[in-house]
C-alpha positions in Angstrom: 46.4 152.9 120.4 43.9 154.2 118.0 41.7 152.2 115.3 42.7 151.0 112.5 40.1 152.7 110.1 37.4 155.2 110.3 34.1 155.1 110.7 34.5 153.5 114.2 30.5 152.5 115.3 29.1 152.2 111.4 28.6 148.4 112.2 25.2 149.8 114.7 23.7 150.3 110.9 24.1 146.5 109.4 23.9 147.9 106.0 26.6 150.3 106.7 29.8 149.5 104.7 32.7 152.2 104.1 33.9 152.7 100.8 36.6 150.2 99.7 35.4 147.9 102.7 33.8 144.5 102.0 30.7 143.8 103.5 29.3 140.4 105.8 26.0 139.6 107.2 26.0 136.0 108.6 22.2 135.5 110.3 22.1 132.5 112.0 18.4 131.0 114.4 19.3 130.2 117.9 16.0 128.6 118.6 13.1 130.6 120.5 12.2 131.9 123.6 13.4 134.6 126.5 14.9 131.6 128.2 16.9 130.7 124.7 17.4 135.1 124.3 18.8 135.3 128.0 21.4 132.3 128.0 22.6 133.3 124.4 22.7 137.3 125.2 24.8 135.8 128.5 27.4 134.2 126.4 27.5 137.3 123.7 28.5 139.6 126.2 30.6 137.2 128.6 33.4 136.4 125.8 31.5 132.9 126.4 30.7 132.5 122.9 34.5 133.1 121.4 36.0 130.9 124.0 33.8 128.2 123.4 35.2 128.8 119.8 38.8 127.7 120.4 39.8 131.1 120.0 42.0 132.7 123.1 40.2 135.7 124.5 42.2 138.5 126.5 39.8 141.3 127.5 40.1 144.0 130.1 37.0 143.0 131.2 35.0 140.6 132.2 32.0 141.6 130.2 32.4 143.9 126.9 31.8 147.3 127.3 32.9 150.9 125.0 36.4 150.5 125.6 37.3 147.6 126.8 40.4 145.7 124.7 40.2 142.3 123.5 43.1 140.0 121.6 41.8 137.5 119.7 44.1 134.2 119.4 43.2 132.4 116.7 45.3 128.6 116.2 47.8 130.0 118.8 50.0 131.9 116.4 47.7 134.5 114.9 47.0 137.5 117.6 43.8 140.3 116.3 44.0 142.7 118.8 40.5 144.9 119.3 38.4 146.9 120.9 34.4 147.1 121.8 33.3 150.3 120.2 29.6 149.8 121.5 27.4 147.7 123.3 23.3 147.3 123.1 21.2 146.0 125.7 17.8 146.6 124.9 14.9 143.9 126.2 15.1 142.6 122.8 18.0 142.8 121.1 21.5 142.8 123.0 25.6 142.9 121.7 28.4 144.4 120.5 30.7 145.6 118.4 34.8 145.6 118.0 37.1 147.5 115.6 40.4 146.8 115.1 43.7 148.3 116.6 46.5 148.0 114.8 47.9 144.5 114.5 45.1 143.0 113.7 45.5 140.8 110.5 42.4 142.7 108.9 41.0 146.9 109.2 37.4 147.1 110.5 34.6 146.2 112.8 32.5 142.9 113.6 28.9 143.1 115.9 27.8 140.2 117.7 23.8 141.0 118.2 21.4 138.6 119.6 17.3 139.7 118.9 14.1 138.2 119.9 11.0 138.9 117.0 7.7 139.3 117.8 7.4 135.9 117.0 9.5 134.7 119.8 12.5 133.9 117.1 15.9 134.2 118.3 18.3 135.1 116.5 22.3 135.2 116.5 23.3 138.4 113.2 27.1 138.6 112.8 27.8 141.9 110.7 30.8 143.2 109.7 33.4 145.0 107.4 36.4 144.8 106.4 39.3 145.0 104.5 43.1 142.9 105.0 46.1 144.8 106.8 48.1 142.3 106.8 50.1 141.0 103.9 49.5 137.3 104.8 45.4 138.6 105.2 46.2 140.3 101.3 47.9 137.0 100.2 45.2 134.8 101.2 42.3 136.7 99.4 38.9 134.8 99.2 40.4 132.1 101.2 40.8 134.4 103.8 37.0 136.2 102.7 35.9 132.7 103.2 37.4 131.9 106.6 34.9 135.1 107.8 32.4 133.3 106.6 32.9 130.2 108.3 34.1 131.6 111.5 30.8 134.1 111.5 28.4 130.5 110.8 30.6 128.6 113.7 29.6 131.4 116.1 25.7 130.8 115.5 26.1 127.0 115.5 28.4 127.6 118.8 25.8 129.6 120.2 22.7 127.6 119.3 24.6 124.6 121.4 25.2 127.3 124.6 21.9 129.1 124.4 19.6 125.3 124.3 18.6 126.0 121.4 17.0 124.4 118.3 19.0 121.3 116.4 18.2 122.4 113.3 21.2 124.0 111.5 20.2 127.4 109.7 
């Protein structure tokens, strides 16, 4: 299966948003220190964050890697097939992005990156660009967009808990 959009890998650049797509950028403070960073990275790279959110994950590998196929199932009904397009594992940044495949309600790409800044603060950034692909995503209009933002914020809340980070909200 091929991707449903042309700019595969564009989420490597956080400001990238191809023409005709809507950008999304949600950043959540997870906590501080190397242990929080390491736990957060592991939870992101092994799908644990997504599973803890209550979504179904069917992946062709136990860890995110380029070419791994992933189907996310929402509410047991909506299946969203994707493929990992890039991964990143550096001393202070790690994560991955997947792109949409035919059958996904949206067309585009979404990245999940954990980084530890110079002062030791650990953040999750969810960066995406998308546009509706299925009729129900188009009909959802602003509500579908609000769902995407809520999902990204929930990623941060769940990952903060999984990594043992701060109790405070962003």
